[in-house]
C-alpha positions as CSV (number, residue, x, y, z in Angstrom):
1,M,0.1,0.4,0.0
2,A,3.2,1.9,-0.1
3,G,2.5,5.4,-2.2
4,G,-1.1,5.2,-1.1
5,F,-3.5,7.8,0.3
6,G,-2.3,8.6,3.2
7,V,0.8,6.3,3.7
8,V,3.8,6.8,5.6
9,P,6.6,5.4,5.1
10,M,7.6,3.1,7.4
11,S,11.0,4.5,6.9
12,L,10.2,7.8,8.8
13,S,10.1,8.0,12.6
14,F,6.8,8.0,15.0
15,N,7.0,11.5,15.7
16,D,8.0,12.6,12.1
17,Q,5.0,10.6,10.4
18,L,3.7,12.9,13.2
19,I,4.2,16.1,12.3
20,A,3.6,15.4,8.3
21,L,0.1,14.6,9.6
22,L,-0.3,17.2,11.4
23,P,-1.5,20.0,9.2
24,R,-4.5,16.7,8.1
25,L,-5.4,17.1,11.7
26,R,-6.1,20.0,12.3
27,R,-8.6,20.2,9.4
28,F,-10.5,17.1,10.8
29,A,-10.6,18.9,14.3
30,R,-11.6,21.9,12.8
31,G,-14.1,20.6,10.4
32,L,-15.8,18.4,14.1
33,T,-15.1,21.4,16.3
34,G,-15.9,24.5,13.8
35,S,-13.6,27.0,15.9
36,A,-9.8,26.8,15.1
37,V,-8.6,27.3,18.5
38,E,-10.6,24.3,20.0
39,A,-9.2,22.3,17.2
40,D,-5.3,23.5,17.8
41,D,-5.9,22.3,21.3
42,L,-7.7,18.9,20.3
43,V,-4.8,18.2,18.0
44,Q,-2.7,19.1,21.0
45,S,-4.5,16.7,23.2
46,A,-4.3,14.1,20.5
47,C,-0.2,14.3,20.0
48,E,0.4,13.7,24.0
49,R,-2.5,10.4,24.5
50,A,-0.4,9.4,20.9
51,I,2.9,10.2,22.4
52,S,2.5,8.8,25.7
53,R,1.0,5.7,23.6
54,S,3.4,4.9,20.7
55,H,3.5,1.8,21.9
56,Q,0.4,1.1,21.3
57,F,0.6,1.8,17.5
58,Q,0.9,-1.1,15.6
59,E,3.4,-1.4,13.0
60,G,2.4,-2.0,9.6
61,T,-1.1,-0.3,10.4
62,R,-2.4,3.5,9.0
63,F,-0.5,5.8,11.3
64,D,-3.2,8.8,10.0
65,S,-6.0,6.3,10.6
66,W,-5.1,5.7,14.3
67,M,-4.8,9.5,14.3
68,F,-8.0,10.1,13.3
69,R,-9.2,7.4,16.1
70,I,-7.9,9.3,19.0
71,V,-8.6,13.1,17.7
72,Q,-12.2,12.0,17.2
73,T,-12.4,9.6,20.4
74,I,-10.6,12.9,22.7
75,W,-14.0,15.0,20.9
76,I,-16.3,12.7,22.0
77,D,-15.3,12.7,25.4
78,R,-14.9,16.6,25.8
79,L,-18.8,16.6,23.3
80,R,-20.4,14.2,26.6
81,S,-18.2,16.3,29.1
82,R,-19.9,19.4,27.9
83,D,-23.0,18.2,27.7
84,V,-22.8,17.1,30.9
85,R,-21.1,20.4,32.1
86,K,-24.1,22.0,30.0
87,E,-20.9,24.4,28.4
88,E,-21.2,26.1,25.5
89,P,-18.5,26.3,22.5
90,E,-17.1,29.5,21.3
91,D,-18.9,30.9,18.5
92,E,-15.9,31.6,16.1
93,A,-18.2,32.7,13.4
94,A,-19.0,35.9,15.1
95,H,-14.7,36.9,14.9
96,I,-14.5,36.7,11.1
97,G,-14.1,39.9,9.1
98,T,-11.7,40.9,6.1
99,N,-10.8,43.7,5.0
100,A,-9.2,42.0,1.4
101,P,-11.6,41.4,-2.0
102,M,-15.4,41.1,-2.5
103,R,-14.5,37.1,-3.7
104,L,-12.4,36.4,-0.1
105,A,-15.5,38.0,1.5
106,E,-17.9,36.3,-1.0
107,A,-15.9,32.8,-0.2
108,R,-15.5,33.4,4.1
109,L,-19.2,33.8,4.3
110,E,-19.7,30.8,2.5
111,L,-17.6,29.2,4.3
112,A,-18.8,29.9,7.6
113,E,-22.6,28.9,6.6
114,V,-21.5,26.0,5.5
115,S,-19.6,25.1,8.8
116,A,-22.5,26.3,11.2
117,A,-24.3,23.9,8.8
118,L,-21.7,21.6,9.9
119,A,-22.4,22.3,13.3
120,T,-26.0,21.1,13.4
121,I,-25.6,17.6,12.1
122,P,-24.5,14.4,15.0
123,A,-21.0,14.7,15.9
124,E,-21.0,10.6,14.0
125,Q,-22.3,12.2,10.7
126,R,-19.7,15.1,11.1
127,A,-16.7,13.1,11.6
128,A,-18.2,10.2,8.9
129,L,-18.3,13.3,6.3
130,L,-15.3,15.0,7.4
131,L,-13.5,11.5,6.8
132,V,-14.9,10.6,3.5
133,T,-14.8,14.1,1.8
134,V,-12.3,15.9,3.6
135,E,-9.6,13.5,3.9
136,G,-10.3,11.3,1.2
137,L,-10.2,8.1,3.2
138,S,-12.6,5.6,1.7
139,Y,-15.5,3.7,3.1
140,K,-13.7,0.9,4.8
141,E,-10.7,2.9,6.3
142,A,-13.4,5.6,7.5
143,A,-15.5,2.4,8.9
144,Q,-12.0,1.4,11.1
145,V,-11.0,5.0,12.6
146,A,-14.7,5.0,13.5
147,K,-15.0,1.4,15.0
148,V,-18.2,1.1,12.9
149,P,-19.5,-1.3,10.0
150,V,-19.0,0.0,6.6
151,G,-22.9,-0.3,6.6
152,T,-23.1,2.3,9.4
153,I,-20.9,4.7,8.3
154,M,-22.3,4.7,4.5
155,S,-25.4,5.8,6.5
156,R,-24.5,8.4,8.4
157,L,-22.1,9.5,5.0
158,A,-26.2,9.6,3.7
159,R,-27.9,10.9,6.5
160,A,-24.8,14.0,7.2
161,R,-25.6,15.2,3.1
162,I,-29.4,15.1,3.8
163,A,-29.3,17.8,6.0
164,L,-26.5,19.2,4.8
165,E,-28.5,19.8,1.7
166,A,-31.4,20.4,4.3
167,R,-29.8,23.6,5.7
168,L,-27.6,25.3,2.7
169,G,-30.0,24.3,0.0
170,S,-29.0,24.9,-3.4
171,K,-26.4,27.2,-2.8
172,A,-24.1,24.8,-2.3
173,E,-23.4,22.2,-5.4
174,L,-23.2,19.4,-3.0
175,G,-23.4,16.5,-4.3
176,R,-21.1,16.6,-7.3
177,S,-18.4,15.7,-4.5
178,W,-20.0,13.5,-2.7
179,D,-20.5,11.2,-5.6
180,N,-16.8,11.3,-6.1
181,A,-15.7,10.2,-2.8
182,A,-19.0,7.5,-2.7
183,A,-17.0,5.6,-6.0
184,K,-13.9,4.9,-3.9
């Protein structure tokens, strides 16, 4: 499987693999949390956990899948803790502003709409959507990360797509990118 998407050659050390994966982990965490600050905190916690449990990583398996699973597990734990304490996450959309040209402003508005819509769907559906459409994992790989059957990933992904389409309406051409992801 060498040369495949997300596969890091085994000659790299654990720390090198972790460093190479950081941008993807941040992107995944940002999609889960909807906040750059909270995403950075989540990735830091995941890295700390991975380093402290590096002996649990099985050589020959996908390092990225292992790390995505750690990020998702910590996020779910935080959501559960937040529910118990009745905390509300910080609304980062209120901090978005730009003096850039009109296209950049429009892109940011659209991104804010998509982020807000993503935040309204259940965490399991959001994770499935991000793993498949953003991170490019196959259904099988996403199922391994989430520790669920492939059919469950497919179902969560379908429900996430329907929910996002209902929230975003005709503003987004979501179907095209999802059809490409479904072919995996």
